MIFI-227897 format. One record per residue (C-alpha): x, y, z. Coordinates in nm, 3 decimals. Example, Ala and Ser with C-alpha at 12.3 -4.5 7.8 and 13.67 -1.06 7.14 Angstrom:
2
R,xx,yy,zz
R,1.230,-0.450,0.780
R,1.367,-0.106,0.714
***
This chain:
66
R,xx,yy,zz
R,-4.703,5.932,-4.833
R,-4.487,5.840,-5.131
R,-4.565,6.042,-5.470
R,-4.803,5.876,-5.743
R,-4.452,5.772,-5.957
R,-4.252,5.585,-5.632
R,-4.264,5.215,-5.605
R,-4.258,5.027,-5.215
R,-3.965,4.787,-5.189
R,-4.131,4.481,-5.220
R,-4.098,4.315,-4.855
R,-4.019,3.871,-4.824
R,-4.260,3.642,-4.864
R,-3.988,3.478,-4.575
R,-3.697,3.545,-4.409
R,-3.340,3.412,-4.509
R,-3.342,3.253,-4.120
R,-3.721,3.028,-4.225
R,-3.577,2.948,-4.655
R,-3.283,2.830,-4.422
R,-3.401,2.608,-4.202
R,-3.661,2.458,-4.430
R,-3.361,2.379,-4.721
R,-3.218,2.215,-4.431
R,-3.547,2.023,-4.330
R,-3.619,1.965,-4.681
R,-3.289,1.825,-4.785
R,-3.313,1.624,-4.518
R,-3.641,1.430,-4.558
R,-3.591,1.404,-4.953
R,-3.210,1.266,-4.812
R,-3.419,0.999,-4.622
R,-3.690,0.917,-4.795
R,-3.391,0.785,-5.145
R,-3.210,0.619,-4.903
R,-3.499,0.412,-4.758
R,-3.661,0.361,-5.174
R,-3.317,0.299,-5.220
R,-3.239,-0.021,-4.910
R,-3.601,-0.182,-5.086
R,-3.835,-0.033,-4.882
R,-4.189,0.062,-5.087
R,-4.240,0.458,-5.171
R,-4.523,0.405,-4.872
R,-4.223,0.391,-4.592
R,-4.022,0.587,-4.824
R,-4.300,0.892,-4.778
R,-4.301,0.875,-4.375
R,-3.882,0.874,-4.321
R,-3.910,1.160,-4.473
R,-4.196,1.350,-4.326
R,-4.005,1.232,-4.008
R,-3.612,1.301,-4.123
R,-3.800,1.678,-4.251
R,-3.949,1.767,-3.845
R,-3.643,1.688,-3.752
R,-3.380,1.884,-3.919
R,-3.656,2.157,-3.916
R,-3.659,2.133,-3.514
R,-3.273,2.094,-3.537
R,-3.228,2.421,-3.769
R,-3.447,2.633,-3.539
R,-3.255,2.555,-3.229
R,-2.936,2.551,-3.399
R,-2.995,2.847,-3.623
R,-3.055,3.106,-3.435
***
């Protein structure tokens, strides 16, 4: 048990690995969406392309970062 004046270390919300995997996915999704918009496609198409790239980026990073 801890004494009255001591505070426990706060636990991290995400592990470093999880944060890196999600950042890779976000970067892939934003990049794909931006390139889709710049090619002249409408926003809904860009959002769908970004979502697919996010999922692919997360799966790729999850399998590579171990």
